[in-house]
C-alpha positions as CSV (number, residue, x, y, z in Angstrom):
1,M,19.8,22.4,50.5
2,A,22.0,25.5,50.4
3,P,20.4,28.9,49.6
4,T,20.5,29.9,45.9
5,L,22.5,32.9,44.7
6,A,19.1,34.4,43.6
7,A,18.0,34.3,47.3
8,V,21.2,36.0,48.5
9,A,20.9,38.7,45.7
10,A,17.3,39.3,46.7
11,L,18.2,40.3,50.3
12,P,17.3,44.1,50.4
13,S,19.8,44.9,53.1
14,L,22.7,43.9,50.8
15,R,21.6,46.0,47.8
16,L,23.4,43.7,45.4
17,L,23.1,44.5,41.6
18,L,23.2,41.9,38.9
19,R,25.8,42.8,36.2
20,S,25.6,39.6,34.0
21,D,22.9,37.6,32.4
22,A,23.9,34.3,33.9
23,S,21.3,32.3,35.9
24,L,21.3,32.9,39.7
25,D,19.6,29.5,40.4
26,V,22.8,28.0,41.8
27,P,23.5,27.0,45.5
28,V,25.8,29.1,47.5
29,R,27.7,26.9,49.9
30,W,30.0,29.6,51.4
31,V,31.4,33.1,51.0
32,A,35.1,33.5,50.2
33,V,36.9,36.9,50.1
34,S,40.1,37.0,48.1
35,E,42.2,39.5,46.2
36,L,44.4,36.9,44.6
37,T,44.8,36.7,40.9
38,D,44.0,33.0,41.2
39,P,42.1,32.1,44.3
40,T,41.0,28.7,42.9
41,P,43.5,26.6,44.9
42,F,41.8,27.7,48.1
43,L,38.3,27.1,46.9
44,E,36.2,23.9,46.9
45,G,33.4,25.0,44.5
46,G,30.0,26.6,45.3
47,E,31.4,29.7,46.9
48,L,30.3,33.3,46.3
49,V,33.8,34.9,45.7
50,L,34.1,38.5,46.8
51,T,36.8,40.9,45.6
52,T,37.6,44.5,45.0
53,G,39.8,43.8,42.0
54,M,43.0,45.1,43.5
55,R,45.1,42.7,41.4
56,L,42.7,42.2,38.5
57,D,44.8,42.3,35.3
58,D,43.4,39.6,32.9
59,A,39.7,39.6,33.6
60,D,39.0,36.7,31.1
61,T,41.6,34.4,32.6
62,Y,40.4,35.3,36.1
63,V,36.7,34.5,35.3
64,A,37.7,31.3,33.4
65,R,39.5,30.0,36.4
66,L,36.5,30.7,38.7
67,V,34.1,29.0,36.3
68,G,36.5,26.0,36.0
69,R,36.4,25.7,39.8
70,A,32.5,25.8,39.7
71,V,32.1,28.8,42.0
72,A,28.5,30.0,42.6
73,G,29.3,33.6,41.5
74,L,31.5,36.6,41.8
75,G,30.7,39.7,43.9
76,F,32.7,42.8,42.9
77,G,33.0,45.6,45.5
78,V,33.0,49.1,44.1
79,G,34.1,52.3,45.7
80,L,37.6,51.2,46.7
81,G,39.9,50.3,43.9
82,H,37.2,50.8,41.2
83,D,34.4,53.2,41.1
84,R,32.4,50.7,39.0
85,V,32.7,47.2,37.8
86,P,35.2,47.1,34.9
87,E,33.6,46.5,31.5
88,S,36.3,43.8,30.8
89,L,35.1,41.9,33.8
90,V,31.4,42.3,32.8
91,G,32.2,41.1,29.3
92,A,34.2,38.1,30.6
93,A,31.4,37.1,33.0
94,R,28.9,37.2,30.2
95,R,31.1,35.2,27.9
96,H,31.8,32.5,30.4
97,G,28.3,32.5,32.0
98,L,29.5,33.5,35.5
99,P,26.9,35.3,37.7
100,L,28.4,38.7,38.5
101,L,27.0,40.9,41.3
102,E,28.0,44.5,42.1
103,V,28.5,45.1,45.8
104,P,27.9,48.8,46.6
105,R,30.4,50.6,48.9
106,P,28.1,50.8,51.9
107,T,27.7,47.0,52.0
108,P,30.7,45.4,53.8
109,F,31.8,42.0,52.6
110,V,31.3,40.7,56.2
111,A,27.6,41.5,56.0
112,I,27.3,39.2,52.9
113,G,29.1,36.5,54.8
114,K,26.9,36.8,57.8
115,A,23.7,36.8,55.6
116,V,24.8,33.6,53.8
117,S,25.8,32.0,57.1
118,R,22.4,32.7,58.6
119,M,20.7,31.3,55.5
120,L,22.8,28.1,55.7
121,A,22.0,27.7,59.4
122,A,18.3,28.1,58.7
123,E,18.5,25.5,56.0
124,Q,20.4,23.1,58.3
125,Y,17.8,23.7,61.1
126,E,15.0,23.0,58.6
127,D,16.8,19.8,57.6
128,V,17.1,18.7,61.2
129,T,13.5,19.5,61.9
130,R,12.4,17.6,58.8
131,A,14.5,14.6,59.8
132,A,13.1,14.6,63.3
133,K,9.5,14.8,62.0
134,A,10.2,11.9,59.6
135,Q,11.8,9.8,62.3
136,R,8.6,10.3,64.5
137,E,6.4,9.3,61.6
138,L,8.6,6.2,61.0
139,A,8.4,5.3,64.7
140,R,4.6,5.4,64.6
141,A,4.6,3.5,61.4
142,A,6.8,0.8,62.8
143,L,3.9,-0.1,65.2
144,R,1.8,-0.9,62.2
145,G,4.4,-3.0,60.3
146,P,6.9,-2.8,57.4
147,D,4.3,-1.8,54.9
148,A,3.6,1.4,56.9
149,V,7.3,2.1,57.4
150,L,8.0,1.8,53.6
151,A,5.0,4.0,52.8
152,V,6.3,6.8,55.0
153,L,9.8,6.4,53.7
154,A,8.8,6.6,50.0
155,R,6.6,9.7,50.7
156,V,9.3,11.6,52.7
157,L,12.0,10.9,50.1
158,R,9.6,11.4,47.2
159,G,10.8,8.1,45.8
160,W,10.2,4.3,46.3
161,A,11.2,1.7,48.8
162,L,11.6,-2.0,48.7
163,L,12.1,-4.6,51.5
164,L,13.7,-7.8,50.2
165,D,14.2,-11.1,52.0
166,P,17.7,-12.6,52.3
167,A,17.1,-14.4,48.9
168,G,16.3,-11.1,47.2
169,E,12.5,-11.7,46.9
170,V,10.3,-8.7,47.5
171,S,8.3,-8.9,50.8
172,H,7.1,-5.3,50.9
173,A,7.0,-2.4,48.4
174,A,6.0,1.3,48.3
175,P,4.5,2.1,45.9
176,D,3.6,-1.4,44.6
177,S,5.1,-0.4,41.2
178,A,8.6,-0.4,42.9
179,R,8.6,-4.2,42.6
180,A,9.8,-3.7,39.0
181,R,13.1,-2.4,40.4
182,A,13.7,-5.6,42.5
183,A,15.8,-7.5,39.9
184,E,18.4,-4.7,39.5
185,V,18.8,-4.5,43.3
186,A,18.8,-8.3,43.9
187,V,21.7,-8.9,41.6
188,E,23.9,-6.5,43.6
189,L,23.1,-8.0,47.1
190,P,26.2,-10.2,47.2
191,R,28.3,-7.1,47.3
192,L,26.8,-6.2,50.7
193,A,28.8,-9.0,52.3
194,S,31.8,-6.7,52.3
195,A,30.1,-3.3,52.6
196,A,27.7,-1.6,55.1
197,S,25.7,-0.2,52.2
198,L,25.5,0.0,48.5
199,A,25.0,3.1,46.2
200,L,23.7,2.1,42.8
201,P,22.9,4.2,39.8
202,G,19.4,5.6,39.8
203,P,20.3,6.8,42.5
204,I,19.5,3.7,44.7
205,V,20.8,3.0,48.2
206,V,20.7,-0.5,49.7
207,Q,21.3,-1.3,53.3
208,P,21.0,-4.6,55.3
209,V,18.3,-5.0,57.9
210,G,19.0,-6.9,61.1
211,L,21.3,-6.9,64.1
212,G,23.2,-10.2,63.5
213,R,25.9,-11.1,61.0
214,R,23.4,-12.4,58.5
215,P,20.9,-9.8,57.3
216,R,17.2,-10.7,57.9
217,A,16.3,-8.5,54.9
218,Y,17.5,-5.7,52.7
219,L,16.1,-2.2,52.4
220,A,16.4,-0.5,49.0
221,V,15.4,3.1,48.4
222,G,15.3,5.0,45.1
223,T,15.0,8.8,44.8
224,P,15.0,11.2,41.9
225,D,18.2,12.9,43.0
226,Q,21.2,12.0,45.1
227,L,20.4,11.5,48.7
228,R,21.3,14.4,50.9
229,P,22.7,13.8,54.4
230,V,19.3,14.4,56.0
231,A,17.9,11.7,53.7
232,H,20.6,9.3,54.7
233,T,19.6,10.0,58.3
234,V,16.0,9.1,57.6
235,V,17.0,6.0,55.8
236,G,19.2,5.0,58.7
237,A,16.3,5.4,61.1
238,A,14.1,3.2,59.0
239,V,16.7,0.5,58.9
240,S,17.1,0.7,62.7
241,L,13.3,0.4,63.2
242,L,13.0,-2.5,60.8
243,S,15.9,-4.3,62.3
244,L,14.6,-3.8,65.9
245,R,11.1,-5.0,64.8
246,S,12.5,-8.1,63.0
247,E,14.6,-9.1,66.0
248,T,12.0,-8.4,68.8
249,S,9.2,-10.0,66.8
250,E,10.9,-13.3,66.6
251,H,12.0,-13.1,70.2
252,R,8.5,-12.4,71.4
253,V,7.0,-15.2,69.3
254,R,9.5,-17.7,70.7
255,E,8.9,-16.4,74.3
256,A,5.1,-16.6,73.8
257,L,5.2,-20.1,72.3
258,G,7.4,-21.3,75.2
259,G,5.2,-19.7,77.7
260,L,2.1,-21.3,76.2
261,L,3.7,-24.7,76.3
262,L,4.5,-24.2,80.0
263,G,1.1,-22.7,80.8
264,T,2.4,-19.2,81.6
265,P,2.0,-17.0,78.6
266,P,4.3,-14.0,79.2
267,G,3.3,-10.4,78.4
268,F,-0.3,-11.3,77.8
269,P,-3.1,-9.1,79.4
270,E,-4.4,-10.3,82.7
271,E,-7.6,-12.2,82.7
272,P,-10.5,-11.7,82.2
273,V,-10.1,-9.8,79.0
274,R,-12.4,-8.1,76.5
275,V,-11.7,-7.7,72.8
276,L,-12.4,-4.3,71.3
277,L,-12.8,-3.9,67.6
278,C,-11.7,-0.4,66.6
279,G,-10.6,1.9,63.7
280,P,-7.5,1.3,61.7
281,D,-5.5,4.1,63.4
282,T,-6.1,2.9,66.9
283,A,-2.4,2.5,67.7
284,D,-2.0,6.2,67.2
285,A,-5.0,7.0,69.5
286,L,-3.5,4.7,72.2
287,E,0.0,6.0,71.9
288,G,1.6,7.4,75.1
289,D,-1.1,6.1,77.5
290,P,0.3,3.7,80.1
291,A,-2.9,1.6,79.9
292,A,-2.1,0.7,76.3
293,D,1.0,-1.1,77.6
294,R,-1.3,-3.7,79.3
295,C,-3.0,-4.5,76.0
296,L,-2.3,-6.4,72.8
297,T,-3.1,-4.6,69.5
298,V,-3.6,-6.7,66.5
299,P,-4.6,-5.8,62.9
300,H,-7.9,-7.4,62.0
301,G,-8.6,-6.8,58.3
302,A,-9.0,-3.1,57.7
303,L,-9.6,-2.6,61.5
304,T,-7.7,-3.1,64.7
305,A,-8.5,-5.6,67.5
306,V,-7.4,-4.7,71.0
307,I,-7.2,-7.4,73.7
308,A,-7.5,-5.5,77.0
309,P,-7.9,-6.5,80.6
310,D,-11.5,-6.1,81.7
311,A,-10.5,-3.6,84.4
312,I,-9.3,-1.0,81.8
313,A,-11.5,-1.9,78.8
314,D,-13.6,1.3,79.3
315,R,-10.5,3.5,79.4
316,I,-9.1,1.8,76.2
317,A,-12.5,2.3,74.5
318,A,-12.6,6.0,75.4
319,L,-9.1,6.4,73.9
320,A,-9.7,4.3,70.8
321,V,-13.0,6.0,69.9
322,A,-10.9,8.9,68.5
323,A,-9.9,6.5,65.7
324,G,-13.4,5.4,64.9
325,P,-16.4,3.4,66.3
326,V,-15.6,0.8,68.9
327,G,-17.3,-2.5,69.5
328,V,-16.6,-4.2,72.9
329,G,-17.0,-7.9,73.5
330,D,-17.9,-9.5,76.9
331,P,-15.3,-10.5,79.5
332,V,-13.7,-13.9,78.7
333,P,-10.5,-15.8,79.6
334,L,-7.7,-15.5,77.2
335,T,-8.7,-18.8,75.5
336,G,-12.1,-17.2,74.7
337,A,-10.7,-14.1,72.9
338,V,-12.1,-15.3,69.6
339,R,-15.6,-15.4,71.1
340,S,-15.2,-11.9,72.5
341,L,-14.0,-10.7,69.1
342,G,-17.1,-12.0,67.4
343,Q,-19.2,-10.2,70.0
344,A,-17.2,-7.0,69.4
345,E,-17.9,-7.3,65.6
346,R,-21.7,-7.6,66.2
347,A,-21.6,-4.7,68.8
348,R,-19.5,-2.2,66.7
349,P,-21.9,0.7,66.0
350,G,-21.9,3.4,63.3
351,E,-20.3,5.7,65.7
352,G,-19.2,5.9,69.3
353,V,-18.8,2.9,71.7
354,R,-21.2,0.0,72.2
355,R,-20.8,-3.1,74.3
356,H,-22.1,-6.5,73.3
357,S,-24.1,-6.6,76.5
358,D,-26.0,-3.5,75.4
359,L,-27.4,-5.3,72.4
360,P,-30.9,-6.9,72.7
361,G,-30.9,-10.3,74.1
362,G,-32.8,-13.5,73.2
363,V,-34.0,-13.8,69.6
364,L,-33.2,-10.2,68.8
365,G,-29.6,-10.7,70.0
366,Q,-29.1,-13.3,67.3
367,L,-29.9,-10.9,64.5
368,G,-26.9,-9.7,62.6
369,D,-25.8,-6.8,60.5
370,P,-28.3,-7.5,57.6
371,A,-31.2,-7.2,60.0
372,R,-29.8,-4.0,61.5
373,E,-29.2,-2.5,58.0
374,A,-32.8,-3.4,57.0
375,A,-34.1,-1.8,60.3
376,A,-32.1,1.4,59.6
377,Q,-33.4,1.6,56.1
378,L,-37.0,1.1,57.3
379,L,-36.8,4.0,59.7
380,T,-34.9,6.4,57.4
381,P,-38.0,8.6,56.6
382,L,-38.4,9.5,60.3
383,D,-36.7,12.6,61.8
384,P,-35.4,12.3,65.4
385,V,-38.6,13.7,66.9
386,L,-40.9,11.4,65.1
387,R,-38.6,8.5,65.8
388,A,-38.6,9.2,69.6
389,S,-42.3,9.7,69.6
390,L,-42.9,6.4,67.8
391,H,-40.6,4.6,70.2
392,A,-42.5,5.9,73.2
393,Y,-45.9,5.2,71.6
394,L,-45.0,1.5,71.0
395,A,-43.3,1.2,74.4
396,H,-46.7,2.1,75.9
397,H,-48.5,-0.5,73.8
398,G,-50.1,2.1,71.6
399,Q,-51.8,4.0,74.5
400,G,-51.6,7.7,73.7
401,D,-52.1,9.3,77.1
402,P,-49.2,7.6,79.0
403,A,-46.9,7.9,75.9
404,A,-47.6,11.6,75.7
405,R,-47.0,12.1,79.4
406,A,-43.7,10.3,79.0
407,L,-42.7,12.6,76.2
408,G,-44.0,15.7,78.0
409,I,-46.3,16.7,75.1
410,H,-50.1,17.0,74.6
411,R,-51.9,13.8,73.5
412,H,-53.2,15.6,70.4
413,T,-49.6,16.4,69.4
414,L,-48.6,12.8,69.8
415,R,-51.7,11.7,67.7
416,H,-50.6,14.1,64.9
417,R,-47.1,12.8,65.0
418,M,-48.3,9.1,64.8
419,R,-50.4,9.9,61.8
420,R,-47.4,11.6,60.2
421,A,-45.1,8.6,61.0
422,A,-47.7,6.2,59.6
423,D,-47.8,8.1,56.4
424,L,-44.0,8.3,56.0
425,L,-43.5,4.6,56.8
426,D,-46.6,3.4,54.9
427,R,-47.6,1.3,57.9
428,D,-50.8,0.9,59.8
429,L,-50.0,1.5,63.5
430,D,-53.1,-0.4,64.6
431,D,-51.8,-3.5,62.8
432,P,-50.0,-5.7,65.4
433,T,-47.7,-7.1,62.8
434,A,-46.6,-3.6,61.7
435,R,-46.2,-2.5,65.3
436,A,-44.0,-5.6,66.1
437,E,-41.9,-4.9,63.0
438,L,-41.4,-1.3,64.0
439,W,-40.6,-2.2,67.6
440,I,-37.9,-4.7,66.5
441,A,-36.5,-2.1,64.0
442,L,-36.3,0.6,66.8
443,T,-34.8,-1.9,69.3
444,L,-32.1,-3.0,66.9
445,T,-31.1,0.6,66.1
446,D,-31.9,2.6,69.3
447,G,-32.0,0.0,72.0
448,P,-34.9,-1.5,73.9
449,T,-35.6,1.7,76.0
450,P,-37.1,4.8,74.3
451,P,-34.6,7.7,74.2
């Protein structure tokens, strides 16, 4: 957006003085210097016109012409032809609502032109930077699917976005309330057969998605104001990403199905593989690492499943943990990926990384999340010190001396801690059933070996 006349007038180096009561909240698109009685044939509108009034005869007609051309304002230089701004010009500016600025003699017109040029360049640079940032966000969103692309697009443009199938039915919307605009867009889609894009009242812009003759979808975007060039750039980037995704997705599906039929699935991770169950933003955490190119990343409910070669599973887990806890299944052939996913679900901890093989085996290994939640609830009253002490005490079969030595504390200290733990848990530590229950609870939450 161009700088406003108020921003130009506020520059202290120019020392401009406001001589009319018109609003300065108008964009300045350029600076034009002219001493003509009628400069309007050489103007486009939006200029700050500068003059010294050398040929100013009829101030009212002069100002009316400028207002009719929709100039941003008039700057009158004093100290040359006029010692001050003529009252006739001030009166005409006030009657017609034209912003009038007095330019003092020490301020050359070229300084005003340079200042506005710098402000325009800064605005353009900001637009380019904003567009580049939006394009990066869209590229990352494209990895997560059309919903994410539309969400970024609606937020960046402060509007709404719809993705319609070739029949005009909504497939994705951001926000969901934008679905109410689908009917007014769908009725106009036939016009796209002879146009690259549509501009509808609203304002609304519609573009086809796809690389072939027949669009695979249509992207419609609505904004509060007319789209500026930078916004059109962002919309174009979204269309390109959605087009590329639609074409490559079908190609990969066909390739994968053909490979499976022939027994040589292309592009799949080398066997054996592990399935990692990770946080929802795992794609961002893996972005840019070459190891991620050897994996398949798939949405799994609100989480993300990653099928990774066993050889690099640890590296992928170390990267993915930045997006949340990671559960890691056991190595399996590709055909066993579902089994490894189930193991990853059971292994996924509250934080950090945990392998399925780290879980207790046997009967304890069959206990699921409800048992772990109950165990965590049971042990909640214990602080880390009491918890570690109890774990060591039970690991040594209730024998105080070896447990105290393992902890590096005096046996009386351990005895005091066990009395405290028994009170907090409301359990008799001499009761075998209570000790078994606590051992299972600690094993399910901390592992079989005392920390």
